C-alpha positions as CSV (number, residue, x, y, z in Angstrom):
1,M,50.6,-20.9,41.7
2,K,47.0,-19.4,42.1
3,R,45.7,-22.8,43.4
4,L,48.5,-23.0,46.2
5,I,47.5,-19.4,47.2
6,I,44.1,-20.6,47.2
7,L,44.9,-23.3,49.8
8,L,46.7,-21.6,51.8
9,L,44.5,-19.0,52.3
10,G,41.7,-21.7,52.7
11,V,43.8,-23.3,55.5
12,F,44.8,-20.2,57.4
13,Q,41.4,-19.0,57.2
14,F,40.1,-22.3,59.3
15,A,43.2,-21.9,61.4
16,T,41.7,-18.8,62.7
17,S,38.3,-19.3,62.8
18,A,36.0,-19.0,66.2
19,C,36.4,-22.8,67.5
20,Q,40.5,-22.5,66.5
21,S,41.4,-19.1,67.9
22,P,44.4,-19.3,69.8
23,A,45.0,-18.1,73.5
24,T,47.7,-16.8,75.4
25,P,46.3,-17.2,79.4
26,S,48.1,-15.0,81.7
27,T,50.5,-16.7,83.9
28,S,51.9,-14.0,86.0
29,N,49.3,-14.4,89.0
30,Q,49.1,-18.1,88.7
31,K,51.5,-20.4,91.7
32,T,53.6,-23.4,91.0
33,I,52.8,-25.9,93.7
34,K,54.4,-29.1,93.8
35,M,51.8,-31.8,93.2
36,D,52.4,-35.7,93.2
37,T,52.1,-36.7,89.7
38,I,50.9,-40.2,88.4
39,N,53.0,-42.0,85.9
40,K,51.6,-45.1,84.1
41,S,52.4,-47.0,81.2
42,D,50.3,-47.5,78.2
43,A,49.4,-50.7,79.2
44,E,48.3,-49.4,82.5
45,W,46.3,-46.8,81.1
46,K,44.6,-49.2,79.0
47,K,43.5,-51.3,81.4
48,Q,41.8,-48.2,83.7
49,L,40.3,-46.2,80.7
50,T,37.8,-47.2,77.7
51,P,39.6,-47.1,74.5
52,E,37.9,-44.1,73.5
53,Q,39.4,-42.4,76.7
54,F,42.8,-43.5,75.9
55,Y,42.5,-42.1,72.6
56,I,41.8,-38.5,73.9
57,L,43.9,-38.6,77.4
58,R,47.0,-40.3,76.3
59,Q,47.2,-40.3,72.5
60,K,45.9,-36.6,72.3
61,G,42.8,-37.3,70.3
62,T,39.4,-35.3,69.9
63,E,36.1,-36.4,70.2
64,P,33.9,-35.3,67.3
65,P,31.9,-31.9,67.8
66,G,28.6,-31.9,69.7
67,T,28.8,-35.6,70.6
68,G,30.2,-35.3,74.1
69,E,28.4,-36.1,77.2
70,F,29.0,-33.1,78.8
71,N,28.6,-30.8,75.9
72,K,24.7,-29.4,77.3
73,H,25.2,-30.8,80.8
74,F,25.0,-28.4,83.6
75,E,24.3,-29.9,86.7
76,K,25.8,-28.5,90.2
77,G,29.2,-30.0,90.8
78,W,32.6,-30.8,89.4
79,Y,34.4,-32.0,86.4
80,C,37.1,-34.4,87.2
81,C,40.1,-35.6,85.2
82,A,39.0,-39.1,83.7
83,G,42.3,-40.3,83.9
84,C,42.8,-39.6,87.7
85,G,40.1,-38.0,89.2
86,Q,41.5,-34.5,90.2
87,E,38.8,-31.4,90.0
88,L,39.5,-29.2,87.5
89,F,36.5,-27.3,86.5
90,D,33.1,-26.3,88.5
91,N,29.2,-25.9,87.2
92,T,30.0,-21.9,87.7
93,Q,32.9,-22.1,85.4
94,K,30.4,-23.6,82.6
95,F,29.1,-22.0,79.5
96,D,27.4,-23.0,76.2
97,S,29.7,-21.6,73.6
98,H,28.0,-23.2,70.7
99,C,31.1,-24.5,69.5
100,G,30.0,-28.7,70.3
101,W,32.2,-29.4,73.5
102,P,32.2,-28.5,76.9
103,S,33.7,-24.8,77.8
104,F,34.3,-23.4,80.8
105,D,35.7,-19.5,81.4
106,G,38.3,-20.7,84.4
107,E,39.7,-23.8,86.3
108,L,39.9,-25.0,89.8
109,G,43.1,-24.9,91.3
110,G,44.5,-21.3,90.4
111,G,47.2,-22.5,87.5
112,E,48.3,-25.6,89.4
113,R,45.7,-28.3,88.5
114,I,46.1,-27.6,84.0
115,K,49.1,-27.1,82.3
116,K,49.2,-25.1,79.1
117,I,51.3,-26.0,76.7
118,K,51.6,-24.6,73.0
119,D,50.4,-26.9,70.4
120,F,51.7,-26.2,66.7
121,S,50.1,-29.7,65.3
122,H,47.4,-29.5,62.5
123,G,49.2,-26.6,60.9
124,M,47.6,-24.5,63.7
125,I,48.9,-22.2,66.8
126,R,47.1,-23.1,69.7
127,T,47.3,-23.6,73.7
128,E,46.6,-27.3,74.7
129,I,45.8,-27.9,78.0
130,I,46.6,-31.2,80.3
131,C,46.0,-32.4,83.4
132,A,49.0,-31.2,85.5
133,R,48.7,-35.0,87.6
134,C,48.6,-37.2,85.4
135,G,49.3,-35.2,82.1
136,G,45.8,-36.3,80.1
137,H,45.3,-34.2,77.2
138,L,42.2,-32.2,77.8
139,G,41.6,-30.2,75.4
140,H,42.7,-26.5,73.9
141,I,41.9,-23.1,75.5
142,F,41.6,-20.1,73.2
143,D,40.6,-16.3,73.9
144,D,37.6,-15.7,72.5
145,G,35.2,-16.9,75.7
146,P,32.5,-14.3,76.3
147,T,32.3,-14.1,80.1
148,Q,34.7,-11.4,81.8
149,S,37.8,-14.1,81.7
150,G,37.7,-13.8,77.9
151,L,39.0,-17.4,78.1
152,R,37.4,-20.5,76.6
153,Y,38.7,-23.9,78.1
154,C,37.3,-26.5,75.3
155,V,37.3,-29.6,76.8
156,N,36.7,-33.1,75.1
157,S,34.0,-34.6,77.3
158,L,35.5,-37.9,77.5
159,S,38.8,-36.6,79.3
160,L,36.0,-35.8,82.1
161,V,33.9,-37.0,84.9
162,F,31.3,-35.4,86.6
163,K,30.9,-35.4,90.4
164,P,27.3,-33.9,91.6
165,T,27.4,-31.9,94.4
166,K,25.2,-33.3,97.6
167,S,22.2,-32.1,98.5
């Protein structure tokens, strides 16, 4: 019985660690705008995406921390969905959260480009973020961000492509 309690406490501690804290972003100010959605079969997505991107975007995978191309990337431009190209974040929203994944403190489009969904997987309660246009899994949003918004959009690099600002 003691071992079970210790195990449960360990799981609880892991679930509430800094990189896994839940966020419940306010949606009261967000407008609901109908946009064209992209619906493709898995076979069509597999033709378009790399196997790694397919795993992240379509199967809700996660890349290992510290391995993503955009984790330490701070050029001027837009971070777009790798599935459909929709602009999701810009460089002014990006910050280094030291958690191993690209982090942003806000999103473009005032809430219409990224959907938030309660995620109860892996014994945690989190808020998943997906592209509103193609349904691609981006990552999760947490309420432990260091900026004024208090939010941290924790995003897989493989779910993004970068479009630099033209000089």
